[in-house]
C-alpha positions, 0 to 999 in steps of 0.5 A: 114877864108873860114869856115866862108863863105862870110864875108866882110873879105873873100870877099875882100880876094877873090878879092885880092888873088883869082880873079887875078890869076884866070883871068890869068889862064882863059886867058892862057886856051884860048891859048890852041887849042883843036881838033874839036870833042874832049871830055874832062874829069874832075874828081869831078870838085869842085876846082877852076882849074876844074871850069876854065877848064870846063868853057873853054871847054863849051865855045868851039863849038864842044867840049864835057865836061864830069864830074865824080862826086865824088865817096865819097859823102854820104849826099843824100844817108845816114843820111840826118839829119847828115848834115846842109846846109851852105848857106854862105859858098856856097855863098863864093864859088859861088862868084868865080863860077859866074865868073869862073865856069859853075854851082853854088853849095850847101854846106853841113857840117857834124853836130858837137857838138857846141864845136867841129869843122870839115872839113867834108863837101859835095858840090853838083852842083845845075844844070849840070856843064858839057855836061855829068855828071856821078855818079861814084863808086870805083870798089873795093867798091860796089858789084853792081852799082846803076841805072845810076852809073858807075865805076870810070875808075881805072884798074890794073897797066900795071906794074904787081905786082912783087913777089919781095924779098923786098916789099914796104909798104905805109902808107898814111899821113893825116892832120886829120882835124876831130880831130883839134877841140878836146881837147889837151889830146884827140889829144895826146891820138889819136896820141899815138894810131896812133904811136902804130899802126905804130909800129905794121906795122914796126914789121909786115913788118920788112924786107920790105921797108916802105914809108910814103906818106905825104899829101899835106895839112899835115903841119910840126906840124902835121907831127912831131907828127907821128913816121916815124922812119924806113920810107922813106918820099915821098911827090913829087908825088901823091898817084896814081902815086906812086901806078901805077909806083912802082910794088914793093908795096905790101900793103897800109895803112891809118887811112881813105883815098880815096887812100885805095880804089884807091890802091885796085882798081888797085890790091894792098891790102889796109887797113883802120885803124880807127876801131882800135881806141876807138871812144867812148873813144876819144869822136868822135861824132856819126855823124863822126862815121856814116860818117866813117862807111858809106864812108870808107868800102868795100862790095867787101873786108870787110877785108879792115877794120882792127878791131883787131890787133891780127887778122891782125898780124896773117894774117886774114885780108890778101886778094887778090883784085878782078880783076875788069878790065872786069867790069870796061871796060864794064862800061867805054864802056857804058859811052863812048857810051853815050857821043858819042865816038865809 
């Protein structure tokens, strides 16, 4: 429904299902007392919950709000012609943000052929939505920051990686929204290849613990297409919490996921698998291929992008994530000084 933007049906649905709980949360937030001089940090700020929190913070005199913009947005950096403005979708979001947020947004969708659909979109605030707004980047992604850009404050876990006899290998599940509009025979071909790659993971780590981390939006129909035999299924915690609290994790895999960058940033070798698929054979539009290439990559660790089963199985993609803690600390100190934290 929400793909269509501000239709009459979606307007009525928002009033019935979204506004009442949002007003309830707004009232509940008023019951939380913040110490004078506090600084509140929010990541991305796009969800309705984030918007409600920012609105509450900005309403309190003497409390500073700091927003980290998404580390993944590409539209203003690469291939502007690949995106199309979606004013109706923006109007639907802004219907909520007018009452519960701090700034309106614009929505851009990745262009697709007429017979396909995608969930790939980017959302930009039209004006400052917090007292301080920072551009961020994953520590493991770029070699150099751009002017005005800061490292996302991700550092190695306090639980150092242990050289255990039995290691844990994580495969990140995804809803694979991008393939939902493709013909059934193409989807079947995609999942066949995906399960083939997962079988190689089982082979490569046959003596280790295997964990399949389910995505919150991965429904049963999609999940059942994946061959998870030999994997423990984890869905109770976030990927970040899993990475930080399990020192046995030795590697993380995903078709493409922000979790790959997060894992590498905290010291866990992590890998993208999308290059192991024949995008031309699957009929993946050039816009999506460029999106993958520009977003799911690492200048620090090009080994992160697996391109050959043979090389990967022979260890040619093995790498040790760089220790970025000092650079992240310096970037964070600079950012905190800007917001007045000494």
